[in-house]
C-alpha positions as CSV (number, residue, x, y, z in Angstrom):
1,M,36.7,44.1,102.6
2,I,34.9,45.4,105.7
3,V,37.4,46.9,108.2
4,R,36.2,46.5,111.9
5,M,36.4,49.5,114.2
6,R,39.2,49.4,116.7
7,A,39.3,51.0,120.2
8,I,42.1,51.5,122.6
9,V,41.1,51.7,126.3
10,I,43.6,53.2,128.7
11,G,43.2,51.6,132.2
12,A,42.0,48.2,133.3
13,G,40.0,49.2,136.3
14,I,36.3,48.5,136.6
15,G,35.3,51.2,134.1
16,G,38.0,50.1,131.6
17,C,37.3,46.4,131.7
18,V,33.5,46.9,131.5
19,T,34.0,49.3,128.6
20,A,36.3,46.8,126.8
21,L,33.7,44.0,127.3
22,A,30.8,46.2,126.1
23,L,32.8,47.3,123.0
24,H,33.7,43.7,122.2
25,Q,30.0,42.7,122.5
26,Q,29.3,45.3,119.8
27,G,31.9,43.7,117.5
28,I,34.5,46.3,118.0
29,D,38.2,45.3,118.3
30,V,39.7,46.4,121.6
31,T,43.1,46.6,123.2
32,V,43.4,47.6,126.9
33,Y,46.6,49.2,128.2
34,E,47.2,49.2,132.0
35,S,50.1,50.9,133.7
36,V,50.6,48.6,136.6
37,R,52.8,45.6,136.2
38,E,50.4,43.1,137.7
39,I,46.7,43.6,138.4
40,T,46.0,42.4,142.0
41,P,42.7,42.3,144.0
42,M,43.0,45.4,146.0
43,G,40.5,47.4,148.0
44,V,37.6,46.6,150.2
45,G,33.8,46.6,149.6
46,I,31.9,48.2,146.8
47,N,28.1,48.5,146.0
48,L,26.7,48.1,142.6
49,L,23.3,49.7,141.9
50,P,20.6,47.9,139.9
51,H,21.0,49.9,136.7
52,A,24.7,49.0,136.7
53,M,23.9,45.4,137.4
54,G,21.5,45.5,134.4
55,V,24.5,46.4,132.2
56,L,26.6,43.5,133.7
57,K,23.6,41.2,133.0
58,Q,23.6,42.2,129.4
59,L,27.3,41.3,129.3
60,D,26.5,37.8,130.6
61,L,28.4,38.3,133.8
62,L,25.7,37.8,136.4
63,D,26.2,34.0,136.8
64,Q,29.8,34.7,137.7
65,L,29.2,37.8,139.7
66,L,26.4,36.8,142.1
67,P,28.3,34.1,143.9
68,I,31.1,36.4,144.9
69,G,28.9,39.0,146.5
70,L,25.8,39.6,148.6
71,Q,22.4,40.9,147.3
72,T,21.6,44.0,149.4
73,G,18.0,44.1,150.5
74,E,17.8,47.2,152.7
75,L,19.3,50.6,153.1
76,A,18.8,52.2,156.6
77,F,19.8,55.5,158.2
78,F,20.4,56.0,161.9
79,N,21.4,58.9,164.1
80,K,24.5,58.8,166.3
81,Y,22.5,57.1,169.0
82,G,21.5,54.2,166.8
83,Q,17.9,55.4,166.4
84,A,16.3,54.6,163.1
85,I,15.6,57.6,160.8
86,W,14.6,55.9,157.5
87,K,14.6,52.5,156.0
88,E,13.9,51.4,152.4
89,P,14.1,48.2,150.4
90,R,16.8,47.8,147.8
91,G,17.4,45.7,144.8
92,L,15.1,42.7,144.2
93,A,13.3,43.6,147.5
94,A,12.4,47.0,146.0
95,G,11.0,45.5,142.8
96,Y,14.0,45.8,140.4
97,E,14.6,43.0,137.9
98,V,18.2,42.6,139.0
99,P,19.7,42.9,142.5
100,Q,21.8,45.6,144.1
101,L,25.1,43.8,144.9
102,S,27.6,44.3,147.7
103,V,31.0,42.8,146.7
104,H,34.7,43.0,147.5
105,R,36.2,45.4,145.0
106,G,39.2,43.2,144.4
107,K,37.1,40.2,143.6
108,L,35.0,42.2,141.2
109,Q,38.1,43.6,139.6
110,M,39.7,40.2,139.0
111,L,36.4,38.8,137.6
112,L,36.3,41.6,135.0
113,V,40.0,41.3,134.2
114,N,39.6,37.5,133.7
115,A,36.4,38.0,131.5
116,A,38.2,40.7,129.4
117,T,41.3,38.4,129.0
118,E,39.1,35.5,127.9
119,R,36.9,37.4,125.5
120,L,39.3,39.8,124.0
121,G,42.3,37.5,124.0
122,R,45.2,37.5,126.5
123,E,47.4,39.6,124.2
124,E,44.8,42.4,124.1
125,L,45.0,43.3,127.8
126,R,48.6,44.6,128.2
127,T,49.9,45.4,131.6
128,A,53.0,47.5,132.5
129,H,52.2,50.0,129.7
130,A,52.0,53.6,130.9
131,L,50.6,56.2,128.6
132,T,53.1,59.0,127.9
133,N,51.5,60.9,125.0
134,F,48.8,60.8,122.4
135,T,47.3,62.6,119.4
136,I,43.5,63.2,119.2
137,G,43.1,62.4,115.5
138,S,40.4,63.9,113.4
139,E,37.4,63.0,111.3
140,T,39.8,61.6,108.7
141,E,42.8,60.5,110.9
142,R,42.9,57.9,113.6
143,A,44.1,58.8,117.1
144,T,47.5,57.5,118.3
145,V,49.0,56.7,121.6
146,E,52.6,56.5,122.9
147,L,53.3,54.2,125.8
148,E,56.3,53.1,127.8
149,N,56.8,49.4,128.7
150,R,57.5,49.6,132.4
151,L,59.4,46.3,132.3
152,T,61.7,47.0,129.4
153,G,61.7,50.8,129.0
154,E,60.7,50.3,125.4
155,V,58.5,53.0,123.9
156,I,55.7,51.8,121.6
157,H,53.1,53.4,119.4
158,D,49.6,52.3,118.6
159,E,46.6,53.8,116.8
160,A,42.9,53.2,116.8
161,D,39.6,54.7,115.6
162,V,38.9,55.8,119.2
163,V,40.9,56.1,122.4
164,I,38.9,55.9,125.7
165,A,40.7,57.2,128.8
166,C,39.6,55.1,131.9
167,D,42.7,56.1,133.8
168,G,41.2,57.4,137.0
169,I,41.1,60.6,139.0
170,H,44.7,61.3,138.1
171,S,44.1,60.7,134.4
172,T,47.0,61.4,132.1
173,V,44.6,62.2,129.3
174,R,42.5,64.6,131.4
175,T,45.6,66.4,132.5
176,K,46.5,67.0,128.8
177,F,43.0,68.2,128.1
178,V,42.9,70.5,131.2
179,P,46.5,71.2,132.1
180,N,45.8,73.8,134.8
181,E,43.1,71.9,136.7
182,G,45.4,71.1,139.6
183,D,44.7,68.6,142.4
184,P,41.3,67.1,143.1
185,H,38.9,69.0,145.3
186,W,39.1,67.7,148.9
187,S,36.0,68.0,151.1
188,G,38.1,68.1,154.3
189,N,36.8,64.6,155.2
190,I,38.8,61.4,155.5
191,L,37.3,57.9,155.0
192,W,38.8,54.9,156.7
193,R,37.8,51.6,155.1
194,A,38.1,48.0,156.1
195,A,36.4,44.6,155.9
196,T,36.0,42.5,159.0
197,R,34.7,39.0,159.7
198,R,31.9,39.5,162.3
199,P,28.4,38.4,163.2
200,G,25.8,39.9,160.8
201,F,23.4,42.7,161.9
202,L,19.8,43.7,161.2
203,T,18.5,41.6,158.2
204,H,22.0,40.3,157.3
205,R,21.4,42.1,154.0
206,S,21.2,45.6,155.4
207,M,23.4,48.5,154.4
208,F,23.3,51.3,157.1
209,M,24.6,54.8,157.6
210,A,24.8,56.3,161.0
211,G,25.7,59.7,162.5
212,H,26.0,62.8,160.3
213,L,28.6,64.6,158.4
214,P,31.4,64.9,159.4
215,H,31.1,62.1,162.0
216,K,29.6,59.1,160.2
217,F,29.8,55.3,160.0
218,V,28.7,53.1,157.1
219,A,28.6,49.3,157.0
220,Y,27.2,46.5,154.9
221,P,28.0,42.8,154.5
222,I,29.7,41.6,151.3
223,T,29.4,37.8,151.9
224,E,26.5,35.5,152.8
225,P,26.3,34.4,156.5
226,D,28.1,31.2,157.3
227,E,26.8,28.5,159.6
228,D,27.6,30.6,162.6
229,G,26.1,33.8,161.2
230,M,29.5,35.3,160.5
231,Q,29.8,37.7,157.5
232,T,32.5,39.8,156.0
233,I,31.4,43.3,156.9
234,N,32.6,46.2,154.8
235,W,32.7,49.4,156.9
236,I,33.7,53.1,156.5
237,A,34.4,55.6,159.2
238,E,34.3,59.2,158.3
239,L,35.6,62.3,160.1
240,N,36.6,65.8,159.1
241,Q,40.4,66.2,159.2
242,E,40.8,69.6,157.5
243,A,42.8,70.9,160.4
244,Q,45.4,68.1,159.9
245,G,45.6,68.6,156.2
246,L,45.7,66.1,153.3
247,R,48.6,63.6,153.6
248,G,49.1,62.6,150.0
249,R,47.6,61.4,146.7
250,E,44.5,59.3,146.8
251,G,44.8,55.5,146.8
252,W,43.2,52.3,147.9
253,N,46.4,50.9,149.3
254,R,47.5,53.3,152.1
255,R,47.3,51.3,155.3
256,V,47.0,53.3,158.5
257,D,46.6,52.6,162.2
258,K,43.0,52.6,163.4
259,S,44.0,54.7,166.5
260,L,43.8,57.7,164.1
261,F,40.0,57.6,164.4
262,A,38.7,54.8,166.7
263,D,38.3,57.0,169.8
264,H,35.7,59.0,167.9
265,F,33.4,56.0,167.7
266,A,34.2,54.5,171.2
267,D,30.6,54.9,172.5
268,W,28.8,53.8,169.3
269,T,27.5,50.6,170.8
270,F,23.9,50.1,169.8
271,D,21.6,47.2,170.5
272,W,21.9,46.0,166.9
273,I,25.7,46.5,166.3
274,D,28.8,47.1,168.3
275,I,30.9,49.5,166.2
276,P,33.9,49.8,168.6
277,A,34.2,46.0,168.6
278,L,34.0,46.0,164.8
279,I,36.8,48.5,164.6
280,E,38.9,46.7,167.3
281,Q,38.8,43.3,165.6
282,T,39.9,44.7,162.2
283,E,43.5,44.0,161.2
284,E,43.9,46.2,158.1
285,V,42.5,49.7,157.6
286,F,42.8,51.8,154.4
287,E,42.7,55.6,154.4
288,F,41.1,57.5,151.5
289,P,40.4,61.2,151.3
290,M,36.9,62.3,150.2
291,V,37.7,64.0,146.9
292,D,36.2,64.9,143.6
293,R,36.7,67.3,140.7
294,D,34.5,70.0,139.2
295,P,32.5,68.8,136.2
296,L,34.0,69.6,132.9
297,N,32.3,71.4,130.0
298,R,33.9,69.0,127.6
299,W,35.2,65.3,127.7
300,T,35.9,64.7,124.0
301,Y,38.6,66.0,121.7
302,G,38.7,64.5,118.2
303,R,38.7,60.7,118.6
304,V,39.7,60.7,122.3
305,T,37.3,60.9,125.3
306,L,37.1,60.4,129.0
307,L,35.2,57.8,131.0
308,G,34.6,56.9,134.7
309,D,36.7,58.7,137.3
310,A,38.8,60.3,134.5
311,A,35.6,62.1,133.4
312,H,33.6,62.6,136.6
313,P,35.2,61.7,139.9
314,M,32.6,62.1,142.6
315,Y,32.3,61.8,146.4
316,P,31.6,58.2,147.4
317,I,28.0,58.9,148.3
318,G,25.0,57.0,147.1
319,S,27.1,54.0,145.8
320,N,27.6,55.8,142.5
321,G,31.2,55.8,141.5
322,A,31.7,52.4,139.9
323,S,28.0,52.2,138.9
324,Q,28.3,55.4,136.8
325,A,31.4,54.1,135.1
326,I,29.5,51.0,134.1
327,L,26.7,53.1,132.7
328,D,29.4,55.1,130.8
329,A,30.6,51.9,129.3
330,Q,27.1,50.9,128.0
331,A,26.6,54.4,126.6
332,I,29.8,54.6,124.7
333,S,29.6,51.1,123.2
334,S,26.0,51.8,122.0
335,A,27.0,55.2,120.5
336,L,29.9,53.6,118.6
337,A,27.7,50.9,117.3
338,E,25.0,53.4,116.2
339,H,27.2,56.0,114.5
340,A,29.3,55.5,111.4
341,S,31.6,58.4,112.4
342,P,33.7,57.8,115.5
343,T,33.8,61.5,116.3
344,D,30.1,61.7,116.1
345,A,29.7,58.7,118.3
346,L,32.0,60.1,121.1
347,L,30.1,63.4,121.0
348,A,26.8,61.5,121.3
349,Y,28.1,59.5,124.2
350,E,29.2,62.7,125.9
351,S,26.0,64.5,125.3
352,V,24.1,61.8,127.3
353,R,26.6,61.1,130.1
354,R,28.3,64.4,130.8
355,P,25.2,66.3,132.0
356,A,23.9,63.2,133.9
357,T,27.1,62.7,135.9
358,A,27.6,66.4,136.5
359,K,24.3,66.4,138.4
360,I,25.4,63.5,140.5
361,V,28.7,65.2,141.3
362,M,27.0,68.3,142.5
363,S,24.3,66.4,144.4
364,N,26.9,64.4,146.2
365,R,28.5,67.6,147.4
366,Q,25.2,68.3,149.1
367,H,25.4,64.8,150.6
368,G,22.9,63.2,148.3
369,P,20.5,60.9,150.2
370,E,22.6,61.1,153.3
371,R,21.1,64.6,153.9
372,V,18.6,62.9,156.1
373,L,21.4,62.2,158.6
374,D,22.4,65.9,158.7
375,L,18.8,67.0,159.0
376,A,18.2,64.6,161.9
377,E,21.2,66.0,163.7
378,E,20.2,69.6,163.1
379,R,16.7,69.1,164.2
380,A,17.1,66.6,167.0
381,P,20.7,66.6,168.2
382,Q,19.8,64.9,171.5
383,G,17.9,62.1,169.7
384,F,14.1,61.6,169.4
385,T,11.3,59.4,170.6
386,N,9.3,59.5,167.3
387,I,10.9,60.2,163.9
388,D,7.6,61.8,162.8
389,D,8.3,64.6,165.2
390,V,11.5,65.4,163.3
391,F,10.5,65.1,159.6
392,G,7.3,66.1,157.8
393,I,5.0,63.6,156.1
394,G,6.6,62.3,153.0
395,E,9.8,64.3,153.5
396,L,12.2,61.3,153.9
397,E,10.8,59.5,151.0
398,S,11.0,62.6,148.9
399,I,14.7,63.0,149.6
400,S,15.3,59.4,148.7
401,T,13.3,59.5,145.5
402,Q,14.9,62.8,144.3
403,Y,18.4,61.2,144.6
404,K,17.3,58.1,142.7
405,Q,16.1,60.3,139.9
406,V,19.4,62.2,139.8
407,A,21.4,59.0,139.8
408,G,19.1,57.3,137.3
409,F,17.8,54.3,139.2
410,T,14.3,55.3,140.1
411,R,12.3,52.3,141.4
412,P,10.1,50.6,138.7
413,N,6.6,52.0,138.4
414,S,7.3,54.7,140.9
């Protein structure tokens, strides 16, 4: 009798659900444990890069995914006066075989949850189960988990060939592995995020970043234009708030008053977008500190490993957080399919993904592709007449290409 491999996934976020789907596609039995009692569509917009979209295509999710988002066609950088610094095509417009997609995080989350429930079986995605302890197992012994049912208080135990921790930046598993790590590293910057129904801007498929650190604004549509040209615009305002201090643990559900930051963008009215009006017409704003953690020198202990934000939380620069978790999912499912030994498989997965994501974490601390904003502010703080007077020949393209190489989505044939 052939015994199928079994995996336990801790956490039903984007990384956890995609990991479960990828493992299932490889013929591995999967159970997902999620601590929240009910998974709800929280958050605002998110951007999925082409290499991550390629993984979702392999999982036969594109037909469901494309209708709920918008295919991004352009990334543009502007200074604080709304003057164009650099523009480049994205997704299909840049020659990729799959699009770059802008989508509401909550809609994406629920699509993945529903797909996992359907393919794994409803009983294999178990909510209201919080991990309290685990053993790492060994080459000859399976890993075990202890969980508390948050509805009944019952403590249950389960075991599997591998346990994959997709439990986020405050990962219980990571804390056990690195007990003295402490709180996440805060950059001193705060992001305020929202989604607002407004007339589209530029190409109606443009993602833009304006200003410079630490005074920046990002926006992109996450829905197609309606008959009146209205779109849901996801936007992020960013300021340095180190003097005020960090108010609490990170989360997507801390609603705040826009008066905390709106005055800092009061004169950002450009001929192609009215940012003060965009902020004013927004009803709900969510606050999120810009945090990450130092890269670890190890993710895997025995039959237990880390994935996604549990492994490599990074600043939300370059649209890489969720995309890298999706690439993790592909890598770990492939490794488990290719290696007879679960411990060898997890080490093979880590050997590929840990150095790759560590480079992105460190690059994002240097502002990644958004360095062009800072350089423009440094060299031309009063604005410019011709961008060629500010940057050397090929300099902007070089910065863009270097980051794509670090993040792993270099344009085809480039």
